[in-house]
C-alpha atoms as one frame of an Amber mdcrd trajectory, in Angstrom:
protein
  22.565   0.149  10.483  22.583   0.231   6.684  22.458   3.439   4.713  18.751
   3.625   3.871  19.109   5.077   0.400  15.403   5.735  -0.081  14.544   6.935
   3.417  13.340  10.478   3.907  16.131  12.893   4.757  15.944  16.489   5.885
  19.276  17.378   4.284  18.663  20.428   2.107  14.979  20.577   3.033  13.271
  23.960   3.033  11.939  24.986   6.476   8.164  24.584   6.668   5.319  26.336
   8.418   3.451  23.267   9.709   0.278  25.257  10.244   0.058  25.853   6.483
   1.103  22.492   5.004  -2.092  20.842   6.306  -4.532  23.458   4.991  -7.253
  22.151   2.671  -8.936  23.814  -0.305 -12.556  22.811   0.347 -14.010  24.614
  -2.662 -14.581  22.141  -5.478 -14.127  19.029  -3.327 -16.524  16.344  -4.603
 -16.456  14.174  -1.466 -16.180  16.519   1.517 -17.179  13.746   3.931 -13.718
  12.304   3.214 -11.829  15.576   3.676  -8.503  15.031   5.468  -8.496  15.630
   9.217  -5.498  15.712  11.560  -6.148  15.665  15.285  -2.838  16.150  17.153
  -4.419  14.877  20.373  -5.236  11.417  18.999  -3.275   8.453  20.326  -3.609
   4.942  18.880  -2.691   1.835  20.904  -0.463  -0.957  19.684  -2.155  -3.744
  17.726  -3.273  -6.613  19.931  -2.292 -10.120  18.742  -5.031 -11.958  16.852
  -5.564 -14.991  14.645  -6.520 -14.155  11.082  -8.056 -16.602   8.617  -7.119
 -15.752   5.043 -10.323 -15.609   2.995  -8.454 -16.610  -0.142  -8.191 -20.126
   1.310 -12.007 -20.450   1.093 -12.332 -19.350  -2.535 -13.483 -21.453  -5.459
 -10.184 -21.845  -7.340 -11.986 -21.527 -10.696 -12.917 -17.930  -9.749 -16.311
 -18.092 -11.539 -17.333 -14.623 -10.319 -14.492 -13.180 -12.406 -14.084 -15.605
 -15.280 -17.431 -15.718 -17.064 -19.153 -14.291 -20.145 -20.101 -11.003 -18.487
 -16.840  -9.940 -16.852 -13.573  -8.919 -18.505 -10.316  -9.597 -16.644  -7.528
  -7.911 -18.595  -3.877  -8.470 -17.635  -1.928  -5.254 -17.090   1.461  -6.979
 -17.364   2.438 -10.669 -17.478   3.645 -10.638 -13.871   1.476  -8.102 -12.049
  -2.010  -6.706 -12.133  -5.364  -7.183 -13.823  -8.092  -4.703 -14.731 -11.675
  -5.888 -14.102 -14.685  -4.417 -15.896 -18.278  -5.630 -16.030 -18.371  -6.390
 -12.296 -19.268  -3.922  -9.533 -16.882  -4.469  -6.635 -19.379  -3.130  -4.082
 -21.921  -5.793  -5.086 -19.773  -8.807  -4.187 -21.131 -11.253  -1.610 -18.934
 -13.363   0.685 -18.184 -15.930  -2.037 -17.205 -13.125  -4.405 -15.012 -11.493
  -1.775 -13.284 -14.829  -1.117 -12.541 -15.090  -4.835 -11.332 -11.493  -4.874
  -8.848 -12.357  -2.121  -7.529 -15.312  -4.125  -7.344 -13.373  -7.399  -5.452
 -10.593  -5.607  -3.032 -13.101  -4.075  -2.385 -14.532  -7.530  -2.179 -11.285
  -9.514  -0.895  -8.895  -6.833  -3.103  -5.944  -7.810  -6.714  -5.987  -9.046
  -8.113  -2.753 -10.492 -11.869  -2.281 -10.879 -13.100   0.199 -13.484 -16.464
   1.207 -14.940 -17.557   0.460 -18.490 -20.653   1.250 -20.550 -22.643  -1.553
 -18.903 -21.510  -1.676 -15.275 -20.545   1.311 -13.138 -18.339   0.967 -10.079
 -20.417   2.145  -7.109 -17.811   1.661  -4.352 -16.962   5.382  -4.257 -20.587
   6.265  -3.496 -21.696   3.520  -1.100 -21.933   4.522   2.575 -18.763   4.635
   4.624 -19.995   1.722   6.742 -20.335  -0.503   3.667 -16.756   0.283   2.635
 -15.520  -0.575   6.123 -17.588  -3.775   6.284 -16.115  -5.002   2.990 -12.567
  -4.563   4.259 -13.339  -5.837   7.746 -14.444  -9.117   6.168 -10.761  -9.814
   5.500  -9.433  -8.908   8.941  -9.180  -6.173  11.593  -8.682  -2.711  10.133
  -5.519  -0.669  10.454  -5.398   2.780  12.067  -2.647   4.831  10.467  -0.278
   6.582  12.860   0.407   9.749  10.841  -1.779  10.030   7.739  -4.998  12.104
   7.765  -8.380  10.457   8.175 -11.989  11.531   7.543 -13.724  13.054  10.542
 -16.095  10.091  10.970 -13.619   7.185  10.905 -10.117   6.453  12.138  -9.996
   3.243  10.062  -9.851   5.062   6.725  -6.732   6.825   5.478  -7.125   9.914
   3.310  -4.403  10.317   0.679  -4.745  13.925  -0.372  -3.146  16.902  -2.045
  -4.275  20.207  -3.473  -2.784  23.630  -4.155  -2.892  24.455  -0.421  -2.217
  21.044   1.097   1.488  20.346   0.590   2.198  17.557   3.086   2.864  14.970
   0.364   4.882  17.440  -1.681   7.234  18.005   1.256   7.297  14.513   2.773
  10.377  13.403   0.818  12.420  16.583   0.325  15.514  17.225  -1.770  15.241
  14.139  -4.001  15.809  13.645  -7.713  12.772  11.369  -7.983   9.555  11.215
  -5.987   8.966   7.538  -6.766   8.965   6.002  -3.282   8.740   2.208  -3.451
   7.297   0.673  -0.303   4.938  -1.716   1.452   2.461   0.092   3.687   3.096
  -0.049   7.428   5.290  -3.163   7.428   6.605  -2.175  10.855   3.370  -3.456
  12.417   3.417  -6.846  14.168   0.330  -7.674  12.078   1.141  -5.871   8.833
  -1.272  -5.078   5.997  -2.798  -7.811   3.891  -5.622  -6.894   1.515  -5.842
  -3.150   0.842  -8.574  -1.104  -0.874  -7.614   2.169  -2.582 -10.271   4.298
  -4.297  -9.967   7.370  -6.487 -12.542   9.882  -5.283 -11.326  12.825  -7.339
  -8.455  13.481  -9.737  -8.419  16.998 -11.186  -5.135  16.852 -13.100  -5.304
  16.272 -16.869  -2.518  13.700 -16.544  -0.240  12.090 -13.974  -0.793  10.787
 -10.480  -0.455   7.169 -11.627   0.284   4.249  -9.326   3.275   1.959  -9.832
   3.404  -1.647  -8.666   6.130  -4.259  -8.294   5.589  -8.013  -8.026   7.482
  -9.193  -4.960   6.727 -12.773  -5.976   8.436 -12.358  -9.332  11.205 -10.374
  -7.651  12.014 -13.460  -5.576  11.813 -15.787  -8.597  14.407 -13.745 -10.463
  17.162 -14.523  -7.953  19.598 -17.338  -8.628  19.102 -20.460  -6.480  22.214
 -19.529  -4.494  20.853 -16.078  -3.621  17.393 -17.490  -2.908  18.886 -19.933
  -0.401  20.881 -17.147   1.269  17.868 -14.846   1.631  15.537 -17.581   2.891
  17.202 -17.624   6.283  17.252 -13.879   6.886  15.031 -11.596   8.937  14.661
  -7.842   8.473  13.941  -5.189  11.097  11.152  -2.826   9.996  10.920   0.558
  11.733   8.520   3.512  11.618  11.038   6.011  12.973  11.481   7.789   9.624
   7.710   8.043   9.247   7.343   9.569  12.705  10.185  12.014  12.054   8.663
  13.094   8.733   5.267  13.703  10.311   6.883  15.794  13.015   8.740  17.896
  10.427   5.960  18.316   7.840   2.884  18.615  10.040  -0.246  16.705  10.943
  -0.995  13.942  13.409   1.522  11.671  15.115  -0.624   9.103  16.917   1.966
   6.452  17.839   5.575   6.394  18.933   8.045   4.758  16.572   7.945   0.963
  16.634  10.209  -1.774  15.275   9.252  -5.316  14.279  11.218  -8.185  12.800
   9.776 -10.120   9.845  11.174 -12.873   7.630  12.745 -11.530   4.456  11.244
 -14.272   2.295   7.662 -15.133   3.173   5.057 -17.640   2.026   1.506 -16.632
   1.125  -1.034 -18.658   3.138  -3.300 -19.339   0.141  -1.024 -19.660  -2.891
   2.050 -20.946  -0.990   4.134 -18.755  -3.297   7.327 -17.183  -1.955   7.827
 -13.421  -2.096  10.503 -10.902  -1.184   9.126  -9.041   1.836  11.430  -6.036
   1.607  10.286  -2.469   2.260  12.945   0.136   1.378  11.122   2.772   3.420
  11.069   0.792   6.662  13.854  -1.798   6.724  16.746  -0.594   8.879  18.814
  -3.753   9.235  19.033  -7.471   8.565  19.485  -9.594  11.661  22.882 -11.227
  12.040  24.697  -9.214   9.354  27.544  -6.802   9.939  27.302  -3.138   9.011
  28.935  -3.429   5.581  26.903  -6.551   4.765  23.709  -4.768   5.774  24.581
  -1.813   3.597  25.364  -3.845   0.488  22.336  -6.119   0.848  20.007  -3.143
   1.329  21.309  -1.481  -1.824  21.126  -4.727  -3.801  17.501  -5.407  -2.843
  16.493  -1.780  -3.284  17.981  -1.707  -6.789  16.271  -5.002  -7.615  12.823
  -3.680  -6.676  13.160  -0.161  -8.100  14.846  -1.137 -11.374  12.886  -4.306
 -12.184  10.684  -2.682 -14.807   9.970  -6.046 -16.410   8.032  -7.112 -13.300
   6.461  -3.692 -12.649   3.046  -2.335 -13.636   1.625   1.178 -14.018  -2.008
   2.227 -13.736  -3.632   5.469 -14.924  -6.621   6.362 -12.761 -10.135   7.449
 -13.596 -12.400   8.778 -10.884 -14.284   5.924  -9.216 -11.650   3.283  -9.977
 -10.591   1.013  -7.125  -7.413  -0.977  -6.609  -7.366  -3.996  -4.328  -3.891
  -5.325  -3.677  -2.184  -7.819  -1.407   0.709  -6.106   0.347   2.405  -9.443
   0.994   3.056  -9.926  -2.721   3.228  -6.391  -4.206   5.099  -3.183  -3.429
   3.952   0.144  -4.845   4.668   3.821  -5.323   2.618   6.866  -6.170   3.861
   9.061  -9.014   4.039  12.551  -7.530   4.138  14.489 -10.791   0.965  16.592
 -10.593   1.267  18.199  -7.178  -0.515  21.458  -8.099  -3.836  19.649  -8.656
  -6.285  18.022  -6.252  -5.758  14.267  -5.946  -8.150  12.695  -3.432  -8.057
   8.990  -2.563  -9.103   6.860   0.381  -7.396   3.687   1.578  -8.676   0.955
   3.899  -6.234  -1.706   5.090  -7.098  -5.141   6.482  -4.405  -6.498   8.769
  -2.971  -9.973   8.297  -1.296 -12.542  10.472   2.447 -12.028  11.002   4.232
 -13.038   7.785   5.263 -16.685   7.715   8.831 -17.500   6.805   9.067 -19.488
   3.585  10.622 -22.926   3.857  13.811 -23.661   1.892
């Protein structure tokens, strides 16, 4: 197995009282219906195989819902991300959602924000409406270890406050808390389109989200390296995630699983190739010896984490939503404001197993 240089390690970690890390400061919470809940008795089954039709394939390629006189689509960087204003995400019909899927496949990350004319209402629509929007794109993921709201196990609550220190202690004894990853890539049907909404952000600064274009990451390789990587498969494992949940506290609803995916995949709608590499889950590359595994892991990890010229960074306002395609973009939270409440929800639509890109 390679040395997983970004995986969580308990070396030097301070012992924790797991009954205290999961406490929640309810006073001042703006959306208590999405308060984090951990039920240690919950058990989630493995994902059953299914056929998923990518909605981006049905979209009008001109994207008229987004490119018109009333909506502003502002690039965040040349290679990743756009910010949309003048269009309420929660109001989109099926044609608009199809176009959203295609725009997200093309741009990696699509952020929706309010302006003086159009307010984003996604944060305030009923829970069922949020779930229905995401379910349009595929079956919904149930997270094995992250908290959920009491009324749904298909919504993940990403939360911190002065009492709740799970996130603060998840990756102990590190110089940096930037943790580049793809969500839940160990699943046989891994995440596709993902919705992430800022319910509340009390800190005066910080708590940004970082993104990395995995499509541009692949393009940057020389033809010789591209050809070498095209034939490889990577083993993705949740064992570090399960171990961290056991150490820090909270739910642990599934045993560790491992799944093999192609390293270079093709998006079903755009046909673009991307580097499907998750530093937090990949434990080996099939067919390589130990030293080869180790060097390739470090090379790809450095490429993703140090490629600032194909990264993006977004500063949140309450009510903003990010929709991103996890097949073409990796991400990291910036854990620099851990003494303030930061309350987000995430809903993940599952995709078909990643398709290996052709040479």
